NUDO-594986 format. One record per residue (C-alpha): residue number from 0; residue in one letter; chain; x, y, z. Coordinates in Angstrom, 2 decimals. Layout:
N
<atom pos="NUM" code="A" unit="A" px="X" py="Y" pz="Z"/>
...
This chain:
147
<atom pos="0" code="M" unit="A" px="-54.76" py="-35.18" pz="103.95"/>
<atom pos="1" code="I" unit="A" px="-55.00" py="-31.80" pz="105.64"/>
<atom pos="2" code="T" unit="A" px="-52.11" py="-29.79" pz="104.25"/>
<atom pos="3" code="K" unit="A" px="-52.84" py="-26.29" pz="105.58"/>
<atom pos="4" code="S" unit="A" px="-51.97" py="-25.13" pz="102.07"/>
<atom pos="5" code="H" unit="A" px="-53.20" py="-21.60" pz="102.83"/>
<atom pos="6" code="N" unit="A" px="-50.16" py="-21.17" pz="105.11"/>
<atom pos="7" code="T" unit="A" px="-47.90" py="-21.29" pz="102.05"/>
<atom pos="8" code="A" unit="A" px="-49.44" py="-18.16" pz="100.48"/>
<atom pos="9" code="I" unit="A" px="-46.91" py="-15.34" pz="100.54"/>
<atom pos="10" code="S" unit="A" px="-47.41" py="-11.61" pz="100.44"/>
<atom pos="11" code="R" unit="A" px="-45.89" py="-10.33" pz="97.22"/>
<atom pos="12" code="S" unit="A" px="-45.39" py="-6.70" pz="96.28"/>
<atom pos="13" code="G" unit="A" px="-45.57" py="-7.55" pz="92.58"/>
<atom pos="14" code="P" unit="A" px="-46.68" py="-10.25" pz="90.15"/>
<atom pos="15" code="S" unit="A" px="-45.32" py="-13.79" pz="90.13"/>
<atom pos="16" code="A" unit="A" px="-42.56" py="-14.73" pz="87.69"/>
<atom pos="17" code="P" unit="A" px="-44.84" py="-17.17" pz="85.77"/>
<atom pos="18" code="L" unit="A" px="-47.45" py="-14.42" pz="85.29"/>
<atom pos="19" code="L" unit="A" px="-44.85" py="-12.06" pz="83.81"/>
<atom pos="20" code="I" unit="A" px="-43.63" py="-14.78" pz="81.43"/>
<atom pos="21" code="L" unit="A" px="-47.18" py="-15.58" pz="80.28"/>
<atom pos="22" code="E" unit="A" px="-47.89" py="-11.88" pz="79.79"/>
<atom pos="23" code="R" unit="A" px="-44.71" py="-11.39" pz="77.72"/>
<atom pos="24" code="M" unit="A" px="-45.68" py="-14.38" pz="75.59"/>
<atom pos="25" code="G" unit="A" px="-49.13" py="-12.86" pz="74.95"/>
<atom pos="26" code="L" unit="A" px="-50.92" py="-15.85" pz="76.49"/>
<atom pos="27" code="I" unit="A" px="-53.26" py="-14.03" pz="78.89"/>
<atom pos="28" code="N" unit="A" px="-56.37" py="-13.27" pz="76.90"/>
<atom pos="29" code="G" unit="A" px="-60.05" py="-12.51" pz="77.41"/>
<atom pos="30" code="S" unit="A" px="-61.70" py="-13.24" pz="80.72"/>
<atom pos="31" code="V" unit="A" px="-59.20" py="-14.42" pz="83.32"/>
<atom pos="32" code="L" unit="A" px="-59.50" py="-16.44" pz="86.53"/>
<atom pos="33" code="D" unit="A" px="-56.67" py="-16.63" pz="89.05"/>
<atom pos="34" code="Y" unit="A" px="-57.46" py="-20.01" pz="90.64"/>
<atom pos="35" code="G" unit="A" px="-55.79" py="-20.36" pz="94.03"/>
<atom pos="36" code="C" unit="A" px="-54.97" py="-16.64" pz="94.11"/>
<atom pos="37" code="G" unit="A" px="-53.56" py="-16.63" pz="97.63"/>
<atom pos="38" code="K" unit="A" px="-53.25" py="-13.04" pz="98.80"/>
<atom pos="39" code="G" unit="A" px="-53.98" py="-11.64" pz="95.33"/>
<atom pos="40" code="A" unit="A" px="-50.79" py="-10.04" pz="93.98"/>
<atom pos="41" code="D" unit="A" px="-51.31" py="-11.41" pz="90.45"/>
<atom pos="42" code="E" unit="A" px="-54.92" py="-10.22" pz="90.42"/>
<atom pos="43" code="K" unit="A" px="-53.88" py="-6.71" pz="91.52"/>
<atom pos="44" code="Y" unit="A" px="-51.25" py="-6.60" pz="88.79"/>
<atom pos="45" code="L" unit="A" px="-53.69" py="-7.66" pz="86.04"/>
<atom pos="46" code="L" unit="A" px="-56.33" py="-5.22" pz="87.29"/>
<atom pos="47" code="S" unit="A" px="-53.72" py="-2.46" pz="86.98"/>
<atom pos="48" code="K" unit="A" px="-53.45" py="-3.50" pz="83.31"/>
<atom pos="49" code="N" unit="A" px="-57.25" py="-3.12" pz="82.91"/>
<atom pos="50" code="M" unit="A" px="-57.75" py="-6.85" pz="82.39"/>
<atom pos="51" code="S" unit="A" px="-61.01" py="-8.60" pz="83.21"/>
<atom pos="52" code="I" unit="A" px="-60.05" py="-10.90" pz="86.08"/>
<atom pos="53" code="D" unit="A" px="-61.73" py="-12.83" pz="88.86"/>
<atom pos="54" code="S" unit="A" px="-59.88" py="-14.57" pz="91.64"/>
<atom pos="55" code="Y" unit="A" px="-60.65" py="-17.58" pz="93.78"/>
<atom pos="56" code="D" unit="A" px="-58.93" py="-19.17" pz="96.75"/>
<atom pos="57" code="P" unit="A" px="-60.67" py="-21.52" pz="99.19"/>
<atom pos="58" code="H" unit="A" px="-59.06" py="-19.75" pz="102.16"/>
<atom pos="59" code="W" unit="A" px="-58.13" py="-16.20" pz="101.11"/>
<atom pos="60" code="N" unit="A" px="-60.97" py="-15.46" pz="98.67"/>
<atom pos="61" code="P" unit="A" px="-63.68" py="-18.15" pz="98.88"/>
<atom pos="62" code="V" unit="A" px="-66.11" py="-16.65" pz="96.37"/>
<atom pos="63" code="S" unit="A" px="-68.56" py="-18.75" pz="94.40"/>
<atom pos="64" code="L" unit="A" px="-67.52" py="-19.38" pz="90.81"/>
<atom pos="65" code="D" unit="A" px="-70.99" py="-20.73" pz="89.98"/>
<atom pos="66" code="D" unit="A" px="-71.04" py="-21.67" pz="86.30"/>
<atom pos="67" code="K" unit="A" px="-68.69" py="-18.90" pz="85.16"/>
<atom pos="68" code="M" unit="A" px="-66.43" py="-19.72" pz="82.24"/>
<atom pos="69" code="Y" unit="A" px="-63.04" py="-18.17" pz="81.42"/>
<atom pos="70" code="D" unit="A" px="-60.75" py="-17.80" pz="78.42"/>
<atom pos="71" code="T" unit="A" px="-57.59" py="-17.95" pz="80.55"/>
<atom pos="72" code="I" unit="A" px="-57.16" py="-19.61" pz="83.93"/>
<atom pos="73" code="L" unit="A" px="-54.00" py="-19.15" pz="85.95"/>
<atom pos="74" code="C" unit="A" px="-53.09" py="-21.61" pz="88.70"/>
<atom pos="75" code="T" unit="A" px="-49.76" py="-20.55" pz="90.15"/>
<atom pos="76" code="Y" unit="A" px="-47.86" py="-22.55" pz="92.79"/>
<atom pos="77" code="V" unit="A" px="-51.05" py="-24.26" pz="93.98"/>
<atom pos="78" code="L" unit="A" px="-50.54" py="-27.90" pz="93.00"/>
<atom pos="79" code="N" unit="A" px="-47.25" py="-28.15" pz="94.92"/>
<atom pos="80" code="V" unit="A" px="-49.03" py="-27.58" pz="98.24"/>
<atom pos="81" code="L" unit="A" px="-51.77" py="-30.16" pz="97.70"/>
<atom pos="82" code="D" unit="A" px="-51.66" py="-33.92" pz="97.79"/>
<atom pos="83" code="N" unit="A" px="-52.21" py="-35.69" pz="94.47"/>
<atom pos="84" code="D" unit="A" px="-55.96" py="-36.27" pz="94.98"/>
<atom pos="85" code="D" unit="A" px="-56.63" py="-32.64" pz="95.90"/>
<atom pos="86" code="G" unit="A" px="-54.46" py="-31.52" pz="92.98"/>
<atom pos="87" code="M" unit="A" px="-56.50" py="-33.62" pz="90.58"/>
<atom pos="88" code="S" unit="A" px="-59.69" py="-32.06" pz="92.01"/>
<atom pos="89" code="V" unit="A" px="-58.27" py="-28.60" pz="91.33"/>
<atom pos="90" code="I" unit="A" px="-57.45" py="-29.56" pz="87.73"/>
<atom pos="91" code="S" unit="A" px="-60.97" py="-30.97" pz="87.30"/>
<atom pos="92" code="S" unit="A" px="-62.48" py="-27.73" pz="88.61"/>
<atom pos="93" code="I" unit="A" px="-60.27" py="-25.67" pz="86.31"/>
<atom pos="94" code="K" unit="A" px="-61.43" py="-27.72" pz="83.29"/>
<atom pos="95" code="K" unit="A" px="-65.05" py="-27.15" pz="84.33"/>
<atom pos="96" code="H" unit="A" px="-64.56" py="-23.35" pz="84.21"/>
<atom pos="97" code="L" unit="A" px="-62.54" py="-23.19" pz="80.97"/>
<atom pos="98" code="N" unit="A" px="-64.23" py="-21.91" pz="77.80"/>
<atom pos="99" code="P" unit="A" px="-64.16" py="-24.38" pz="74.87"/>
<atom pos="100" code="N" unit="A" px="-61.21" py="-22.57" pz="73.23"/>
<atom pos="101" code="G" unit="A" px="-59.69" py="-21.50" pz="76.55"/>
<atom pos="102" code="K" unit="A" px="-56.29" py="-22.25" pz="78.03"/>
<atom pos="103" code="A" unit="A" px="-55.21" py="-22.83" pz="81.61"/>
<atom pos="104" code="Y" unit="A" px="-51.64" py="-22.33" pz="82.78"/>
<atom pos="105" code="L" unit="A" px="-50.58" py="-24.48" pz="85.70"/>
<atom pos="106" code="S" unit="A" px="-47.35" py="-23.20" pz="87.24"/>
<atom pos="107" code="V" unit="A" px="-45.50" py="-25.47" pz="89.65"/>
<atom pos="108" code="R" unit="A" px="-42.35" py="-24.95" pz="91.63"/>
<atom pos="109" code="R" unit="A" px="-39.19" py="-26.76" pz="90.61"/>
<atom pos="110" code="D" unit="A" px="-37.20" py="-25.98" pz="93.77"/>
<atom pos="111" code="V" unit="A" px="-38.86" py="-28.44" pz="96.16"/>
<atom pos="112" code="K" unit="A" px="-36.01" py="-30.48" pz="97.60"/>
<atom pos="113" code="T" unit="A" px="-38.07" py="-33.04" pz="99.55"/>
<atom pos="114" code="D" unit="A" px="-41.76" py="-33.90" pz="99.37"/>
<atom pos="115" code="G" unit="A" px="-43.56" py="-33.57" pz="102.69"/>
<atom pos="116" code="P" unit="A" px="-44.26" py="-31.29" pz="105.62"/>
<atom pos="117" code="T" unit="A" px="-42.57" py="-27.90" pz="105.88"/>
<atom pos="118" code="S" unit="A" px="-42.65" py="-25.16" pz="108.51"/>
<atom pos="119" code="R" unit="A" px="-45.48" py="-23.50" pz="106.55"/>
<atom pos="120" code="G" unit="A" px="-47.46" py="-26.57" pz="105.49"/>
<atom pos="121" code="F" unit="A" px="-46.63" py="-29.09" pz="102.79"/>
<atom pos="122" code="Q" unit="A" px="-44.71" py="-29.12" pz="99.50"/>
<atom pos="123" code="R" unit="A" px="-44.29" py="-31.73" pz="96.79"/>
<atom pos="124" code="N" unit="A" px="-42.81" py="-31.99" pz="93.36"/>
<atom pos="125" code="V" unit="A" px="-45.42" py="-32.08" pz="90.61"/>
<atom pos="126" code="L" unit="A" px="-44.94" py="-33.54" pz="87.14"/>
<atom pos="127" code="L" unit="A" px="-47.87" py="-33.24" pz="84.75"/>
<atom pos="128" code="D" unit="A" px="-48.53" py="-34.83" pz="81.38"/>
<atom pos="129" code="Y" unit="A" px="-49.37" py="-31.53" pz="79.64"/>
<atom pos="130" code="P" unit="A" px="-47.37" py="-29.43" pz="77.20"/>
<atom pos="131" code="V" unit="A" px="-44.71" py="-27.25" pz="78.82"/>
<atom pos="132" code="V" unit="A" px="-44.92" py="-23.54" pz="77.99"/>
<atom pos="133" code="K" unit="A" px="-41.79" py="-22.52" pz="79.88"/>
<atom pos="134" code="E" unit="A" px="-39.46" py="-24.19" pz="82.36"/>
<atom pos="135" code="R" unit="A" px="-36.71" py="-22.69" pz="84.45"/>
<atom pos="136" code="K" unit="A" px="-34.73" py="-25.47" pz="86.08"/>
<atom pos="137" code="N" unit="A" px="-34.71" py="-25.27" pz="89.88"/>
<atom pos="138" code="N" unit="A" px="-37.34" py="-22.51" pz="89.74"/>
<atom pos="139" code="Y" unit="A" px="-40.69" py="-23.22" pz="88.04"/>
<atom pos="140" code="C" unit="A" px="-42.48" py="-24.96" pz="85.19"/>
<atom pos="141" code="I" unit="A" px="-45.59" py="-23.69" pz="83.40"/>
<atom pos="142" code="Y" unit="A" px="-47.88" py="-26.30" pz="81.84"/>
<atom pos="143" code="E" unit="A" px="-50.68" py="-25.56" pz="79.36"/>
<atom pos="144" code="L" unit="A" px="-54.05" py="-27.21" pz="79.74"/>
<atom pos="145" code="S" unit="A" px="-56.58" py="-26.94" pz="76.92"/>
<atom pos="146" code="A" unit="A" px="-60.32" py="-27.31" pz="77.29"/>
C-alpha cells in the first residue's frame, strides 16, 4: 500500500510530547536514533541538550544507517501512518539497530478516529504487544521495545 506517509510529517517548533515524557523519565540514554524523524524537531531539541543523536526518515532524511547500533531508538508517530506490514518492517529495522541492552520507544497516536485515508495521507490505530511506558488516553501511547 502506498500511504504517502511523508505527507503526515508536521513542522514543529519544539519537541514532541512523547520525547519530553521520555526525557523527564530519564529514559533517553547513550547513542540515540530518531527513526522516522520527519522534519527533525526532536533531533534539534536533543542536539540542543548536547546528546549524541542521529536521525533517519525515508523521505525527509534518507541517510544510510549501515550497521550502526544505538542505545536508545525513538520512533514517534510513525507506525500510525503505515500499514501493518510496513509497520512490522520498521519494527524489524529498529530491532536490527538496537544495542543488546538498548531500548526503543515506539510512540503511537491515540486520537485516530477512523482507520484509513486522510487529507494528508493515511492514519490507523496501532496496538502493540509491548510494555507501555506511558499512555494518555485520546492522545498517545509510548511502548518500550527491548533488544
